[in-house]
C-alpha positions as CSV (number, residue, x, y, z in Angstrom):
1,M,-0.1,0.1,0.1
2,D,1.5,3.3,-1.0
3,N,2.0,6.2,1.4
4,K,-0.9,8.2,0.3
5,T,-3.4,5.2,0.8
6,A,-1.7,4.4,4.1
7,R,-2.2,8.0,5.5
8,L,-5.7,8.5,4.1
9,Y,-5.2,12.2,3.8
10,F,-9.0,12.8,3.3
11,I,-9.7,11.6,6.8
12,D,-7.2,14.2,8.2
13,A,-9.1,16.9,6.0
14,M,-12.5,15.7,7.2
15,R,-11.3,15.9,10.8
16,A,-10.0,19.6,9.9
17,W,-13.3,20.5,8.5
18,A,-15.1,19.0,11.5
19,I,-13.2,20.9,14.1
20,L,-13.4,24.2,12.3
21,M,-17.3,23.7,12.0
22,M,-17.3,23.0,15.6
23,L,-15.5,26.1,16.4
24,Q,-17.7,28.4,14.5
25,G,-20.9,26.3,15.6
26,H,-20.0,26.9,19.1
27,F,-19.1,30.6,18.6
28,V,-22.4,31.4,16.6
29,D,-24.6,29.3,19.0
30,G,-23.3,30.7,22.0
31,L,-23.0,34.4,21.0
32,L,-25.8,35.1,18.5
33,D,-28.7,37.1,19.9
34,T,-31.9,35.1,20.2
35,A,-33.7,37.5,18.2
36,F,-31.8,36.5,15.1
37,R,-32.5,32.8,15.5
38,D,-35.1,32.7,13.0
39,N,-36.4,29.1,12.1
40,S,-38.2,30.5,8.9
41,S,-35.0,31.6,7.6
42,I,-33.2,29.4,4.7
43,T,-29.7,30.6,5.8
44,F,-30.3,29.9,9.4
45,N,-31.7,26.6,8.8
46,I,-29.0,25.5,6.5
47,W,-26.4,26.6,9.2
48,K,-28.2,24.8,11.8
49,Y,-28.4,21.6,9.8
50,F,-24.7,21.5,9.0
51,R,-23.8,22.4,12.5
52,G,-25.7,19.2,13.5
53,I,-23.6,17.2,11.2
54,T,-20.4,18.3,12.9
55,A,-20.5,16.0,16.2
56,P,-21.4,12.8,14.3
57,V,-18.7,13.4,11.7
58,F,-16.0,14.2,14.5
59,F,-16.9,10.8,16.5
60,T,-17.1,8.8,13.3
61,V,-13.7,10.0,12.2
62,S,-12.2,9.7,15.7
63,G,-13.5,6.0,15.9
64,F,-12.2,5.4,12.3
65,I,-8.7,6.7,12.8
66,F,-7.9,5.1,16.1
67,T,-9.3,1.6,14.9
68,Y,-7.5,2.0,11.4
69,L,-4.3,2.3,13.5
70,L,-5.2,-0.6,15.9
71,V,-5.7,-3.2,13.2
72,R,-3.4,-2.5,10.3
73,G,-0.3,-3.9,12.2
74,D,0.8,-7.6,12.4
75,K,0.6,-7.9,16.2
76,T,-2.6,-8.6,17.9
77,G,-4.1,-8.5,21.3
78,L,-2.1,-7.1,24.2
79,K,1.1,-7.4,22.1
80,N,-0.4,-4.7,19.7
81,P,1.6,-1.6,20.8
82,R,-1.7,0.5,19.7
83,V,-3.6,-1.1,22.7
84,K,-1.2,0.4,25.2
85,K,-1.1,3.8,23.2
86,G,-4.9,3.8,23.0
87,I,-5.4,3.3,26.8
88,K,-3.1,6.1,27.4
89,R,-4.9,8.4,24.8
90,G,-8.3,7.6,26.2
91,L,-7.3,8.4,29.9
92,E,-5.6,11.6,28.6
93,L,-8.7,12.7,26.8
94,L,-10.8,12.1,30.2
95,F,-8.2,14.0,32.2
96,I,-8.1,16.9,29.7
97,G,-12.0,16.8,29.7
98,Y,-12.1,17.3,33.4
99,L,-9.2,19.7,33.6
100,L,-10.8,22.1,31.1
101,R,-13.9,22.3,33.5
102,I,-11.9,23.2,36.5
103,N,-12.5,26.8,37.9
104,L,-9.6,27.9,40.0
105,L,-11.4,30.6,41.5
106,G,-13.9,28.0,42.9
107,I,-11.0,25.9,44.0
108,L,-9.4,28.8,46.0
109,K,-12.8,29.1,47.8
110,G,-12.6,25.4,48.5
111,E,-15.5,24.6,46.2
112,I,-15.8,22.5,43.0
113,Y,-18.7,23.5,40.9
114,T,-21.1,21.0,39.7
115,S,-20.2,21.9,35.9
116,F,-16.8,20.0,36.8
117,Y,-18.6,16.8,36.7
118,L,-20.5,17.4,33.3
119,V,-19.5,15.3,30.4
120,D,-18.6,16.8,27.0
121,V,-17.0,15.6,23.7
122,L,-13.5,14.8,24.9
123,H,-14.9,12.7,27.6
124,C,-17.1,10.7,25.3
125,I,-14.2,10.3,22.6
126,G,-11.9,9.1,25.3
127,L,-14.2,6.5,26.7
128,S,-15.2,5.5,23.2
129,I,-11.4,4.6,22.4
130,L,-11.2,2.6,25.5
131,G,-14.6,0.9,24.6
132,I,-13.3,0.1,21.0
133,I,-10.1,-1.3,22.9
134,S,-12.2,-3.6,25.0
135,I,-14.2,-5.1,22.2
136,Y,-10.9,-5.5,20.2
137,L,-9.4,-7.5,23.1
138,L,-12.7,-9.5,23.8
139,T,-13.1,-10.6,20.1
140,Q,-9.3,-11.0,19.4
141,N,-9.4,-15.0,19.7
142,R,-12.7,-15.3,17.8
143,K,-13.5,-15.1,14.0
144,K,-12.0,-12.1,12.3
145,Y,-15.2,-10.7,11.3
146,L,-16.5,-10.7,14.9
147,F,-15.0,-7.4,15.7
148,S,-16.2,-5.4,13.0
149,L,-19.8,-7.2,13.2
150,T,-19.7,-6.3,17.1
151,L,-18.8,-2.5,16.1
152,V,-21.6,-2.2,13.8
153,G,-24.0,-4.1,16.0
154,I,-23.5,-1.9,18.9
155,T,-24.2,1.0,16.5
156,G,-27.4,-0.4,15.7
157,L,-28.4,-1.3,19.1
158,L,-27.6,2.1,20.5
159,F,-29.6,4.0,17.7
160,L,-32.5,1.6,17.8
161,F,-33.2,1.7,21.5
162,E,-32.4,5.6,22.1
163,P,-36.3,6.5,22.5
164,I,-36.2,4.1,25.5
165,Y,-33.1,4.9,27.3
166,K,-33.1,8.5,26.8
167,Y,-35.6,9.1,29.4
168,W,-33.6,7.2,32.0
169,E,-32.2,9.4,34.6
170,F,-29.8,6.9,36.2
171,T,-30.4,8.2,39.6
172,F,-29.2,5.1,41.4
173,L,-25.5,6.1,40.2
174,P,-23.3,8.7,41.6
175,E,-24.0,11.9,39.6
176,A,-20.5,12.0,38.0
177,I,-21.1,8.6,36.5
178,A,-24.5,9.2,35.6
179,N,-23.5,12.2,33.6
180,Y,-21.9,9.8,31.1
181,L,-25.4,8.4,30.5
182,T,-27.9,11.0,30.9
183,K,-28.3,14.7,30.0
184,T,-30.6,15.3,32.9
185,N,-27.8,17.1,35.0
186,G,-26.6,19.3,32.0
187,S,-24.1,17.1,30.2
188,V,-23.6,18.2,26.6
189,F,-22.8,14.6,25.3
190,T,-23.4,11.1,26.8
191,I,-21.6,7.9,25.9
192,I,-25.0,6.6,24.9
193,P,-25.8,7.0,21.8
194,W,-22.6,8.8,20.9
195,F,-20.4,5.7,21.1
196,G,-22.4,4.4,18.3
197,Y,-20.9,6.9,15.8
198,A,-17.4,6.1,17.0
199,A,-18.1,2.4,16.8
200,F,-19.3,2.8,13.4
201,G,-16.2,4.6,12.2
202,G,-14.2,1.5,13.6
203,F,-16.5,-0.6,11.3
204,L,-15.6,1.6,8.4
205,S,-11.8,1.6,9.0
206,I,-11.9,-2.4,9.2
207,L,-13.5,-2.4,5.7
208,F,-10.9,0.1,4.4
209,T,-8.1,-2.2,5.9
210,K,-9.5,-5.2,4.4
211,F,-9.8,-3.9,0.7
212,K,-6.9,-1.5,0.9
213,N,-5.1,-3.0,-2.1
214,S,-8.1,-3.1,-4.1
215,N,-7.8,-1.0,-7.5
216,Y,-11.6,-0.3,-7.0
217,L,-11.4,0.9,-3.4
218,Y,-12.5,4.2,-3.8
219,P,-15.1,4.0,-6.6
220,I,-16.9,1.2,-4.7
221,A,-16.4,3.1,-1.5
222,I,-17.7,6.5,-2.8
223,T,-20.7,4.8,-4.4
224,T,-21.6,2.7,-1.4
225,A,-21.3,5.4,1.1
226,A,-23.2,7.9,-1.1
227,A,-26.1,5.3,-1.7
228,F,-26.5,4.2,1.9
229,G,-26.0,7.9,3.2
230,L,-28.8,9.2,0.9
231,T,-30.9,6.2,1.7
232,L,-30.7,6.8,5.4
233,I,-31.4,10.7,5.0
234,F,-34.4,10.3,2.9
235,F,-36.0,6.9,3.5
236,S,-35.1,5.6,7.0
237,S,-37.9,7.7,8.6
238,D,-40.7,6.2,6.2
239,F,-38.9,2.7,6.7
240,F,-39.4,2.9,10.6
241,L,-43.0,4.3,10.1
242,A,-44.0,1.3,7.7
243,L,-42.2,-1.1,10.2
244,S,-44.2,0.2,13.1
245,G,-47.4,-0.5,11.1
246,W,-46.3,-4.0,10.0
247,T,-45.3,-5.0,13.5
248,G,-47.3,-2.9,15.9
249,I,-44.3,-2.3,17.8
250,Q,-44.3,1.5,19.3
251,L,-40.4,1.7,19.3
252,F,-40.2,2.0,15.6
253,A,-42.9,4.8,15.6
254,D,-41.0,6.6,18.1
255,I,-37.8,6.4,16.0
256,F,-39.8,8.0,13.1
257,F,-40.8,11.0,15.2
258,N,-37.2,11.8,16.3
259,N,-35.0,9.9,13.7
260,Y,-31.8,12.2,14.2
261,L,-29.5,9.4,14.8
262,F,-29.9,7.3,11.6
263,I,-30.3,10.7,9.4
264,R,-27.1,11.9,10.9
265,L,-25.4,8.5,10.0
266,G,-26.6,9.2,6.6
267,D,-25.1,12.7,6.7
268,V,-21.8,11.3,7.9
269,L,-21.8,8.8,5.1
270,V,-22.4,11.5,2.4
271,V,-19.5,13.7,3.9
272,F,-17.2,10.6,3.6
273,A,-18.4,10.1,0.0
274,V,-17.7,13.9,-0.9
275,F,-14.3,13.8,1.0
276,M,-13.2,10.7,-0.9
277,V,-14.2,12.2,-4.4
278,F,-12.2,15.3,-3.7
279,R,-9.3,13.5,-1.8
280,S,-6.7,14.5,-4.3
281,L,-7.2,18.1,-3.5
282,M,-7.1,17.5,0.0
283,E,-3.2,17.5,0.7
284,N,-2.7,21.2,1.7
285,R,0.0,21.1,4.3
286,T,-1.8,23.6,6.6
287,L,-5.1,21.8,6.4
288,L,-3.6,18.4,7.1
289,K,-1.9,20.0,10.2
290,V,-5.1,21.2,11.5
291,G,-6.6,17.9,11.1
292,Q,-3.9,16.4,13.1
293,S,-3.9,18.8,15.8
294,T,-7.7,18.8,16.6
295,L,-7.0,18.2,20.4
296,S,-4.8,21.2,20.8
297,V,-7.4,23.2,18.6
298,Y,-10.3,22.1,20.8
299,V,-8.4,23.0,24.0
300,V,-7.4,26.4,22.8
301,H,-11.2,27.2,21.7
302,F,-12.5,25.9,25.0
303,I,-10.3,28.3,27.1
304,I,-11.0,31.4,24.9
305,L,-14.7,30.8,24.3
306,Y,-15.8,29.4,27.8
307,G,-13.1,30.5,29.9
308,S,-11.6,27.3,31.2
309,F,-9.7,27.8,34.7
310,T,-10.6,31.4,35.2
311,G,-14.3,31.5,34.0
312,L,-13.4,34.5,31.7
313,G,-14.4,33.8,28.3
314,F,-16.5,35.3,25.5
315,Y,-19.3,33.2,26.4
316,G,-19.6,34.9,29.9
317,F,-19.2,38.4,28.3
318,F,-21.3,38.2,25.1
319,H,-23.7,35.3,25.8
320,H,-26.8,35.6,23.2
321,S,-26.0,39.4,22.9
322,L,-24.3,39.8,19.2
323,G,-25.9,40.7,16.0
324,P,-25.3,38.6,12.8
325,V,-22.5,40.8,11.2
326,V,-20.4,40.8,14.3
327,T,-21.0,37.2,15.2
328,I,-20.1,36.0,11.7
329,S,-16.9,38.2,11.7
330,G,-16.1,37.1,15.1
331,A,-16.6,33.4,14.1
332,I,-14.2,33.7,11.4
333,A,-11.5,35.6,13.5
334,F,-12.2,33.1,16.3
335,M,-11.5,30.1,14.0
336,V,-8.2,31.7,12.6
337,V,-6.9,32.7,16.1
338,S,-7.6,29.3,17.6
339,T,-6.1,27.2,14.9
340,Y,-3.1,29.6,14.7
341,I,-2.4,29.3,18.5
342,A,-2.9,25.4,18.4
343,L,-0.5,25.0,15.4
344,R,2.0,27.3,17.1
345,Y,1.8,25.0,20.2
346,E,2.1,21.9,18.1
347,E,5.3,23.2,16.6
348,H,7.0,24.0,20.0
349,K,5.1,21.2,21.9
350,V,8.2,19.1,22.9
351,V,10.0,22.4,24.1
352,I,7.0,23.6,26.0
353,K,6.4,20.0,27.6
354,G,10.1,20.0,28.6
355,K,9.9,23.3,30.2
356,I,6.7,22.3,32.0
357,A,8.3,19.3,33.3
358,V,11.3,21.2,34.6
359,L,9.2,23.6,36.4
360,G,7.1,21.0,37.7
361,K,10.0,19.1,39.0
362,L,11.5,22.3,40.5
363,A,8.2,23.0,42.2
364,F,8.0,19.6,43.7
365,T,11.6,19.9,44.9
366,Q,10.9,23.2,46.7
367,L,7.6,21.9,48.2
368,E,9.5,18.9,49.6
369,T,12.0,21.1,51.1
370,L,9.3,23.4,52.6
371,G,7.5,20.4,53.9
372,N,10.6,19.0,55.6
373,T,11.5,22.5,56.9
374,A,7.8,22.9,58.3
375,F,7.9,19.3,59.8
376,E,11.0,20.0,61.7
377,F,9.8,23.3,62.9
378,I,6.5,21.8,64.1
379,K,8.3,18.8,65.8
380,T,10.8,21.1,67.6
381,N,8.2,23.6,68.9
382,F,5.8,20.8,69.8
383,L,8.2,19.2,72.0
384,R,9.1,22.5,73.6
385,L,5.4,23.0,74.5
386,L,5.0,19.6,75.8
387,R,8.2,20.1,78.1
388,V,6.8,23.3,79.4
389,F,3.8,21.5,80.6
390,G,5.8,18.7,81.9
391,R,4.5,16.1,79.5
392,V,7.7,14.9,78.3
393,K,11.3,14.7,79.7
394,N,14.3,16.1,78.0
């Protein structure tokens, strides 16, 4: 397999597109005045529809990339180095997800705000990576196709039964854990059903890996993705309504009335098809760097927009208060600034991490010295106090 096929540049381009869509989506949704949110406007509805595509594409691409790297090597099971790297990456995303929700002012007051426990996209992607690894390890000694069938089966189950479990509040669980399963407490994303998109991305990556040497890989992939995608978008709702009429099962009718999961899955497949069609045009160096630096871009945008650590962000100052012109101009500037800062960080990441490690080690040494000094001071003066009261002898 040649290097261009191995790298799958169109996937990096998709990830770049998704993160940029996420940036502008968060900015516009958070700052645009409610007076301008006109659902009768064609422009606003087009923007809202494409904003709804962003998260499914991001989750699917994340699952695709990780699984593609996981299965393409010769080693399997725990011997696969991608298992260890994946576990580390999943835990890292969980840690960063919580870190971004820390409010230092609250900690100085001795408080941890409830927003710290809310679950967002990083938590779910991190947990999705750990979930894919778990399925991979559980199916490694079985038939080769079991891993892929399990992934796509999980997608189907999570999407089919969403009308039932979306009402569960999981009150029997600690709130910090329940937040991964329900939006009742304010979580933005939950692992169910969003793991379904990551699992589906993993399923697609296995298909790509299996047919990677085929001369007709892209023609067949483009045609299949477009056909299935358009079918899900335009016909899945009617299919579930008909299925409800034939079987009398209310679940299928409930899916018909809120069929966003399958329609968005169709959108994802169409986006895949479009990016594969134009894959030869998607080798721009900057675009690919953005696609490979999505975590840094996400962290930077979260700090600037939502005010991580300090609570001072655009969202707090301009929440639902800007007009369309200012919002659109600001969104463009926000995307440029966030990606520029993130790319600059990526260029100097090794040096920055090295300096942070040195400062951390120095701070630890100073704290250790200070602790020892304080201990000796307390010990000496405590013994003197006891001698004054005759509680100990010299």
